[in-house]
N, C-alpha and C positions, 0 to 999 in steps of 0.2 A: 128613391126607388130601391136602391140597394139595401137601405136600412129596413124598408118594409118587408123585403124578402127574408132578411135575417129574422125579423120578428115573427113572420109567418112560419118559418122553419122551427123556431122555438116553440110556437103554439102547437105545431103538428107533432113535434117530438113529445111535448108534454101530454098531448091528447093520446098519443100512442102508448106512453108509459101508464097513463091512467087506465086506458083500455086493457092493457096487458095485466095491470095490477088487479082490475076487476075480474078479468078472466081467470087469474090464478088465485083469487081469494080463497076458493074452497081448498085448493092445494095447500096454501100457506096455513090455513086454519088447522089442517091435519098436523103440520109441523109445530104450530103453537101448542097443540095438545100434548106434544112430547117435550115441551120446555124450551123450544127455540124462541129467540128474540129477533127483532128486526135486523140487527147486525149480522145474524147468522146467515141471512140470505145472500150475503156477499162473499161467503166462504165456500171453498170447494166441498162438494158432497162426496165422501169417499166410502165406498163399500168395504166391509170387513166380512169376507166369506169364512165363517167359522165352522170348521169341521169337528168341533168338540162333540164327543159322545162317550157314553160308558159301555158301548158295544165291544170295544177292543182296547187293550193297553196302548196300541198305537195312537189312539185319539183321546184317551182318557186324561191326558195331561195338556190338552190344548187350550182350556179356558183361560189359564193364566197368561197365555200368549195373546189371546183375543183381548183380554183386559189391558195388556201392555200396549197392544196396537191402538186401542182406543185412547189411552193416555198419550201416546206419541203423536197421534193425529191431532188431538186437541191442542197439545203444546205447540204443534207446527201451524196452528191456525186453520184447521180443517174440521168439518163436521163428520164424525164417523157414523155409518149406518150399518148395523150388524144384521146379517141374515145367515141362515144355516145351510149346510150341505150335508148329505148323508154319507155313510160309509158301509161297506161290507168287509168284515174281517176275513181275509183269505185263509189265515191260519186256522180260524175257528170253523170256516165253511168247508175246508179241504176234505175231499172224499165224500161229501154229502151232496144232496140235491141243491143245497144253498150255494155251492160253488158256481153254479150256472149264472148266478146273479152278479158275480164279481166283475167281469168285464162289462156287463150291462151297466153297472154302477158308474163306470167311467163316463158313459154318455149322459147318465142322469145328473152327475155332478157338473159336467160341462153345461148342460141345459139350465141347471140352477143358477150358475154364475152368469151366463148369458142373459137369462130371463130377468134376474134381479137388476143387473147393471143396466140393461136396455130399458126395462119397464120403469125404473125409477130415475132414468137419465143421470146416472152417477158420473162424476168427473174422473174417477179413478177407482181402483179396487185392489185390496190387499187380500190375498187368498192364503189361508192357513190350513194345512193338511198333514196327515200322518200316514195312514195306511196306503197300500200300494196304488190303488186307483185314484186316490186323492190328488196325486201329482199330475198325471196326464189329463185327468178330467178337469182339474183346475186350470191347467195351462191351455187346454182347448177352449174352455170358457173365456179365459183371458183374451185369447187370440180372436175369438168370434166378436167379442165386445169391442176390442181394440181401443180401449181408453187406457191411459197410463196405469201400469199395474206392476206389482211385485209379488213374488211367491215367498212365503215364509214356511219353512219345513218345521214340523213339530219336534224333531229330534230323534236320535237313535236311543235304543234301550241299552242299559248296562248289562254285562254278562252275568248269568247265574254261575254258581260254583258248586262243584261236588267232587270230593276226593282229589282236590288240587287241580281240577280241570275246569276251564271256562265252558259254559253251556249256552245254547241259544235254541230257538224254536226247532231248527233242523236236528239238533241232538235228540229231540223226542221222536221225530219220525224215523230216524236211523235206529234208535233204541227199540222201536217196534220190530224191525227186522232182526236185530240181534237177539231179542228176547224170544221171538218165534222160532229162531234157528237154534235155540238152546245155548247161545253164547253169552247170556247175561242173566243174572239172578233176578227174581221178582223184586227183591228189596232194592237193588240198584235201579231197576226199571222205574219203580214207583218214586224213588228219590229224584231221579232225573226229571220225571214228569212234574214233580212239585217245585223243583228249584230252577228250572230252565229260564223262566220269565220272572225276574225279581221285582219289576215295577213298570212304570209307564215308559212309553217310547216305542219306536218301530223296530222290527226284527233286526238284530244287531250286525249281521254280516253284510257283504256287498250283495244283498238280495234286492228285490225290486224297489222297495221304498228308498233305501240308501242309494241305489243306482240312479233312480230318477232325480232325487234331490241333488246328488253330486253333478249330474248332467245339467241340471237347471243353473247351477252355479257357473259351469263352463259356458252355458248358453248365454249368460249375461242377465238372467231374469231373477236371480237371487244375489244377495250381498256376498262378498268374499267371506269365507270361513263358516257360512250359514248352514252348510249341508251335512256336517258330520258332528255337530254338537249333541250332547246328551240331553234328553228332555228333562231329567231330574236335577240337572246342574244349573246354577244361577245365571251364568253368562247368557244363556239363550233368551232370557227375559229382556235384558238390556239390548240385546241384538235386535229383538223384535221392535222395540221403541225406535231404534235407529232406522230400521226398515221403513217404519211409518214416516219418519222425517224425510228420508230419501224419496219416498213416493210423492210426498207433497211437492218436493222440488221438481220431480219429473212432471207433475201436473202443470206446474208453472212454466216449464220448458216445453210442454206438449210432446214429451218423449213417449212414443207409443210402442206397444209390444211388436207390431209388425215392422217398426224401425230397427228393432233389436234382433228379432228372429228371422234370420236370412239363411241362405244356403251355406254361407261361410260359418255362421254361428252354429248352425245345426251340425256342420262337419266338426267344429270344435267339441260339441257335446258328444258326438259319437266317438270321436278320438279319445275323449276322457273315459267313456264307457269301456272302450277296448283296453285302455291302460290300467283300469281298475279291475278288470275281469268281471264286469257287471252282468246283469240279468239278461236272459234271452228276451224277456218281455219288453226290454227297451227297443228292440227292433219293431215290434208291433206298435208301440206307443209313439215312437218318433215318426213312423210312417203316417200315423193319424195326426200328430202335431204339425208335420210339414204340410199335409193336406189342408188342415185348418188355416195355416198361415199363408196358403197359396204359394208354397215353395216347391219347386221341381226337385223331388227327392224320391228315389225308388229303392227297392230292396237290393238292387245291384250296387248302389252307392255304399251300403254297409260293407260289402266285400271289398270294394275299392279302398275304403278307409282301413279295413282290417289288415290288409297286406302291408301297409306302411307304418302301423302303430304297434309297438311292442307292449306286452303286458308288463307293467312296472310295479304293480302292487301285490303283495303277498296276503291276499284277503280270502276269507271264507266266501263261498263254499269249497273252492278247490285249494285254497291256501290256509294259513293258520291264524291270521289276525282278524279283528272286528273293526267296524267303522270308528268306534271310539279310539282305537289304537291309531288309526290313520289320522284322526283329529289331533291327537297328542304328538304325532310325528310331524306336524306342520299343516295337516289338512289338505284340502283340494288346492289352495293357492300354492303350497310347496310343490305339489305334483305338477300343476299347470306351469309354474315357473321353469321347472326342469324340462317339460315338453316344449315350451316356447323357445328356450335356449337351443334346443335341438331342431328347431324348425318344424315342429309337429303340430303347432297351433297357429291360427290366424290372429296375430296380435292387434290388428287394426279394427276389430269388431267393436262396435259401441255396446255399452252395458247400461243397466238401469241406474248406475251411479252417475251417468253422464260422461264417464271416462271410458277409454278403450280398455280392452283386455290387458295390453302391455302396460298401460298407465296404472291399472289396478295392481299389477304384479311388481311394479318397479321397486317397492320397498320391502317386498317379501324376502326374507333371508334364504340362502341356498340350503340344500338338504343337509340335515345334521348328521354327523358321523356316528352318533350314539343310537341311531334307529335303523331298522332294516325292514320297516313296513313298506317304504317307498324305495325302489331300486333306482340307481342311476341308469341312464339310457345305455351306457356301455356294459351294463350287467343286468339285463332284464330277466324276468321270470321266464318269458317266452319271447322269441324274436318277432312274432307276429300276433295279431289279436286272436281272441278266443271264440268269437261268434262267427262261424263260417256259414256262408250261404251255399247250400247244396242244391243241385238240380239233377234231373234225370227223368226217366219215364214215370217214376213214382211221384215226382213233384216238379213238373215243367215250369211252374210259376216261381219256384224257389221255396226253401224251407230253412230252418235255423238249427245248426248243430253247435253245442257248447263243448269245445274240445280241450280246454285246459285240464291239467291233471291226468291226462290219459297217456299211458306209455305208447300205445299204438292205436290211433283213431281209425282203425279199419276192421271191419268184421263182415263175413258172409256166413249166412246160416239159414236154417229153416224158419219160416214164419209161424208164429203162434198168435192166432188172430182172435181179437176180442172186440165186441161192439159196444162195450161200456167199461168204465173204470173199475167197478166193483168186482166183476168176474175176473178181471186181470189181477187185481190185488189178492183175491181169494186163491188164485192159482199160484202166485208167488208164496203166499203164506203156507200153502199146503205142500210146498216143495216140488211142484210140478214144472217149474221153469229151471232149466239147467244151462250151464255154460255153453255158449255157442248159439243159443236161441236168439231170434230176433222177434221181440214182441211187437205186435201191431195193434194199437188202440185207436179205433176209428169211430166215425159218427159223433165226434166230440169237437168239431170245428165251430166257427161263428154261427152257422145256420144249424148244424147237426146237433150240437150240445143241448140246446143252443147256448151261446155265451162262452164257448171255448174254455171249459174248465181246466184247471191246472192239475198236473199228475204227480204231485209231490208224494202222495202216499205210496204209489207203486215204486217210484224211483228211490224213495227213502228206504223202502223195504228191501229193494235189490242191494243197495249199498250196505244195509245192515247185515244181509246174508252173505256179503263178500262177493257179489255178482256184478258190481258196478261197472267193471271194465270188460267182463266176459259175456255179458248179455246186452244185446242192442234193444232199444225201445224207440219206436217211431210212432208219431201221433199227429192227427190234424187238430188236436187240442194244444194246450200250452203247458209250460213247466213253471214251477215256482222259481223265483230267483235263487232259492236255496238248493236247487237241483244241480247235480253234476253226474258224470258218467257217460256211457255210450248212448246218448239220447239225441233224438232229432224231433223237433216240434214244428208247428205251424205249417205242416205239409199242405200244399195248395196246388191244384184245386182240392177242396175237402171232399170227404166221402159223400156227404149229403148233396153236394153239387155235381156228383158223378165223376169225381176225380178217380184216378187209377187205384188209389188206396182202397176204394170200395170193391175192387175186383180181386184183391189178394185172397188166396185160399190157403188153408192150413197146409203147412209143409212146403210151400213155394220158397225158392231160394231168393234171398234179398241181400244186397250188398250196400253197406254204409262205408264210404271211403272219403274221409275228410281231406286226405292228401290230394285226391283228384276232384274234390268238391262234387261227389257223385252219390246219388241215392237211386238205386236201380232195382227194379223187380225183374228177376232173371227168367222171364217168360216171354215167348216170342209174340210178335205183333198179331199174328193170326189167332192165337189162342186168346189174347186180350180182346180182340174184336168179337170173338164168339161169346166171351163172358159179358162183354158190354151189351150185346144184343139181348141177353137174358136178364140183365140187371134192371131193377125197378127202383125208382126213388122212394124212399120211405115217407110215410105220412108225417106231417109236422107233429112234434111231441106236445106242442101247446097251441091252442087255437085262440086264446084270449090273453090280454094283459101284456106286461112289459116284455116277457120272454118271447111271446108270439111276435110282437112288433120288432124285436131285435132280430129274430130268425128271418123275418120277411125282408128286412131292409139292409142287413149287414153285408158289407162287401167282403171280398176274399181277404184272408189273413195277409196275403202278399201286398195288399194295399191298405193295411191297417185296421181292417174290420170296422170301417167307419159306416155311419148310417146315412150320410148325405152325399155320397159320391155321384 
């Protein structure tokens, strides 16, 4: 009787296999058409989300990395499945209507990764990206899919050179202000424009792309040393092959992104952002990443971390070095080892390597004496982090001020009000903005922009005219990672949602006080109530398409401007 049951079980399993094989025959035929053999169906199917494009130098050097990933996956016994993700160049779109699509592209990229991985039932995914939104968009897609995954950064750009000075993308925006103020010759202006970007790779300072790549290394979702390599230098190709091998091991171990991305690992990433003097955009993006991962993380957590993490790296935009200099000084592992020794990181967080943060850093040498890019904890650039969360009647939900490089992060002055970026830039270029003014750029938030465009053109022009520390600028939009100065962004609630920034009138007194974490409109409550009663929400700027969908669904900047809250 027992033997009969065993025979029946074998027959049932065989019948089930035949039935499954018949059901999947059309699917398998599609694979056979691409050169697969019977043996391939026992191998893991690994997606390669390839961000290569010739839209921007940030992404124009990614194909060689996608090719290396394919080689590495095949060598490790997996089947690579390549699909594309789009990009919008922030640097090229800056100051134009196209800038409204930048943050929107974060969601589109996340949708692409989630859709392909889910639709094709992939066993893992390796995401390759370069430009700013490639990183958070790719990570959000990774976390939605929650199959074993790794992020491969396309690499930083090398500096341009002119008259013995290193150049980068922000050099051009600041040159605009210098030229318009009569402080630079036309010849120098044109040479800077031509020489600032010498080849492929993402913008070279600790701007948004390098900020996000560095934070992903601290998060545990990229390999050590991966986040500061140069795109045009050979080591990055071999590093990508190694990332593919590590991913296949993670598939075998079923090590998933949500096992790695926890509250403690996000705190490590944010601590790293503070230590490097990273981009304000990291606040917005990590709110969205935490939301996607199901991690309890709020805008107030950034302020909690800021207070205990010193700025240790002398990096642009407020310092003097570029990301490639950080790499040559020991990279993110050297910085993380310094922070771990000082108790500023959680060493027990698991990473994509299968090892903890502490285990990954065990063999990293201490800081070298012949470099000054990374400071010891005993001699920081600044005693506390640079991304301060301000609140007050102008931003009760919170906003972000970047306070590094400022001698005195306090200003009170008359409001100069603009409902778009272009008129604000025109006023700066015409010399109508003077020391002591507080510029208000509004209706530029997630819903109002829509898409929360970056304000690098106005802030770069202010720096170029020598007004970076004497003129305040607040906005419900965003800033480039290359921005510095007396600037406050992500003001929430935004103007289009009826936030108090919509009620500011020309000449009102506004106080920005980063010491007291205050953003205050110095107008009494009764007057604000009168203005609110007269205010009307503006009509949507777009009624169809992706911008209209984003404007309708985007949450507040204080919760990451996500679409699925």
